[in-house]
N, C-alpha and C positions, 0 to 999 in steps of 0.2 A: 859857548866854549869862545866861539869868535870874538865875542866882546872883550874877553880875558886877553886873548893872544894879541891882539891888534890895536896899535895904537889908535885914540880918538882924536881927530882933527879939530874941530870946532868945541867951542868952549859948553853950549848946551848938550852936543852929544856927550861930553865927557861927564859932566855934571849926573845926565841920565843912566850912565855905565857906573859911575861912583855910588850914586844910591841905590842901585841893585845890586852891584857887590857888597855894598855895606847890609842892606837886608841879608842879601845869600850867607853872609858871614854871621848874621844876628840869628838867622833861623837853622843855622849849621849846629848852633848850641841845644837845637831840639833834639839831634840824633847821641845824648848822652846815655852810656853803656849803663849808667846805675838807674835810668829810669826806663831804657830798653833793651834789657840782657838779652833777649833773643829777637832777630828780624820780624818773625813771625807775629810778635805781637803788634806790630805797625807798620805792616809792609806796604800798604799804600799810603800814608804819609812818608814812608823813605822814599818811594817811587816818585811821588810829586816833589819833595825836595831836591832831587837826583835832577831834575828835570830841567830845574831852574828857570821854569818858564816865566815871561813876564807877567801874564796872566794870574799866575799862582802867586807871584809877588804881591801883585796889586790885591788879591782876595785876602792876603795876610795883612795888609796895611791897617785893616779895622781892628787888627789885634796889638798893633803895638801902642800902649798904652800912654807912653811919654815919647816922643819924637824929637830929638835935637840935629837933625840930619842936616837943617839949614847951617846952621853954627859950625857942625864939623866939615861940610862943604866949603866955606866962607874960610875957615882955616886953611884947610889943605890947599886950596886954589891959591890962597895967599902966600903959600909957601914955592909956588910955582914961577913967582915973578923974576925969582933968581935960577939963569940958566947959564952955564950947566948947573943943575940943581945942586945944593949945598945942605938941604935938610935932612934931619933924622926923624925918622917915625919908628917908635917902640911897641910893640904888641906882647903883650901878656897874655900867654896861650892859657888854655883851657883843655879842652880834648883832643885825643888824637883822634885817628880815624875820619870820617867824614867831616867832621866839624874843622879839623886841622886842614883837610883840603882846601875848604871855603876861606881858611884863613890865607893860605899860601896865594891863594887866586887875587885876594884883594892886594896882598904884598907885591906882587907881580906887576899887577896894573899901575900900581900906586910910584914902581921903577921905573915900569916901561913909560909911563907918561909923565916925568920930569916931575912929580912932587916929591921926590926925596932922592939923596944920593945913596942914604942906606937905612935898611930896616931892620932893627936887631928884636929877635925872637926872645923872649924869656921865658924859659921852659923851668919846670921841676926837675929836682936830681933823682928823685923818685915817685911812683905814683902813689899819691894820697888816695886817691879812689883808684877805681878800677880802670879807669881811661885815661889818667892825665898824662898830658904829653910831656915826653922827655926828649932830648936831642936825639936819641936813636930813634923814636918815632917818626921825628921828622927826616932823618935819612932814610928812613925804610918806606915813608911815603913817597918821595922823591924818585929811590931806586924801582919802585912799582910802577910808578906813573911811566918812566924812560922804557921800561920791559913791556909796557903795551902793545899789542898788535894793531891797536888803533893808531895812524900814526900822528892825527891830532893831538891825542893825549900823551904821545910818547915824546912829541915835540915839546909840549908844556912842561913834561918832567925833565927835558936837557936844559929848556931855557931857568929853570928852579935850581938846579944843578949848577949853570953859569953864573947863576946870582951869587949862589955859594963862594964858589969858585973864584971869584972877581971879590969877593969882599961886600958885594950890595948888600948880600943877608949875612947876618951873623946869628947864631944860636949863643945864648947865654943862658947855662944852668945856674941855681941859687939855692943856696939851703933854706932862704927867707921863706919862700913859697910855700914851703909845709910845715913851718914852724905856727905856733897857735898864735902869732901876734896879728892886731889887729892893725890895719895900713897906716894909721895914722900914727902908731910908734916906731915907723921906717924909719925915720932921723935916728934913733937911738939903736934901734934893734940890728941895722945894717948900713951904717953911714956911708958905706962905698957904694952899694946899691943906690942909695937915695941920691947920693951923688951924681952916678951915674943916670938916673931916669930923669933927673931936673936938668941936664945936657939935652935932651930931646925937645924937637919942637911939638911933639904930639904923643902921648902915651894912649894907646888903645887896650882896656883890658876886657877880657872875653868871659864869660861866663859866670854861674850863679854864686859859685865860693867866693871867687874873686869879689866880686859884689857885695857877699854879706860880709867879706873881712873889710872891705873900702867903706861900709857902713857901720863896721864894729858890732855886728851883729845885734844890731839894737832896733828897737821897734818904733821905729820914727812916725811920727804922724806921717798920713799918705803924702799930704801937700807940702811937705819939707822940701826946700828946694834942694836939688840935688849939690850944688857947691856949697851948702850949709852942712849936709849929712856928711858929707866926703873930707870935710875941712881937715888939713895937717898932712893929706899924702903926699902931693907933691907942688911945688912952686911954680911948675908948669904947666901948660894946658892937656888935659887928659879926659877922656871918655868910657863909656860903658855899654857893648854889645852884650846882652842878659836876656835869657828867656827865664822866666818867672817860676823857680823849682824851692821855695822857702818862704815863710810866714813874714817878710818883712819887704817893704818897697819906699822908695820915695820919689820925689818929683812930678808926681800925680796930680790930676786935677779931683781935687773931693769929690765931685758930684758924678763924675765918671769912674773912681774907684767905687764909690758907693752902688751905682746901677751895675758895674760889673761884677760885684761880690753878691748882688741880687741877683743876677742872671747866672751865676756859675759860682756856686761854694767851693771850688777849686781852684777858682782862679789864680791862686798864688802859688800853688804848687804842683800842677800838673805842666807845665811846661808849653801851655797854650796862648799865652800871652808875652810878650816882649817890651823891650825899654831900649832906645837910644839915646844914651843923656850924655852931656858933654858939660865941661868948665874949661871955658877957653878965656887965655890972659894972652894980652899984649906980649910980645918976644921979638 
């Protein structure tokens, strides 16, 4: 919590915190209520995730099958060269609850450390799946944090609320996210949303469903480059933070994918492995 709330002074420290928060947001996607309908089914995993210890994140690194954190760090660090910041980062949300909290923590840190002047959260208008994040979910989480008896948590909630009040955070629902369109159809299906996203400096897409629609739900060869499998979505830089919960993936080393499949028959569906992938363009 300390690392989330305070500015990081030197570049190596900022990079470590960015990578930790990126992984925090990635593994927050493990807490999907469609996979964990009761906390009792995976209480130990939940407690470990909530501890957010660096040691636990280090343990999970071996479960990140494709990691473009270097590219994402280079992109956000380049955004910081303009001060005061002028960049905009968009986050396409997935689940409410604990995952949403991890996403808000990442967004707070990016604003606090001068990487963006504004972060736009794209939410669903209605929950397509049981835990899909809506505008009301974001507002509820912030209210709950502010009401916490633990001052450190309450102060974080107040900081989140201040971002919303000041316009540094913006909540934008759209029907496109609950329509059956593959994301490469976005320019024709929702041209205004396509234009909005293309005006961003970086788009971060959270979760399994967004990933599946980004890949058009196609059974790509595992070693198909992420930029190839996701072509047509946007003309700006974007990336995915996704734990694997469906039988498709891209951007993997073929030998590593085969070894993982041999070691764990449920590797693509159980939410125990993840990817941090990016398509970066000069802008």
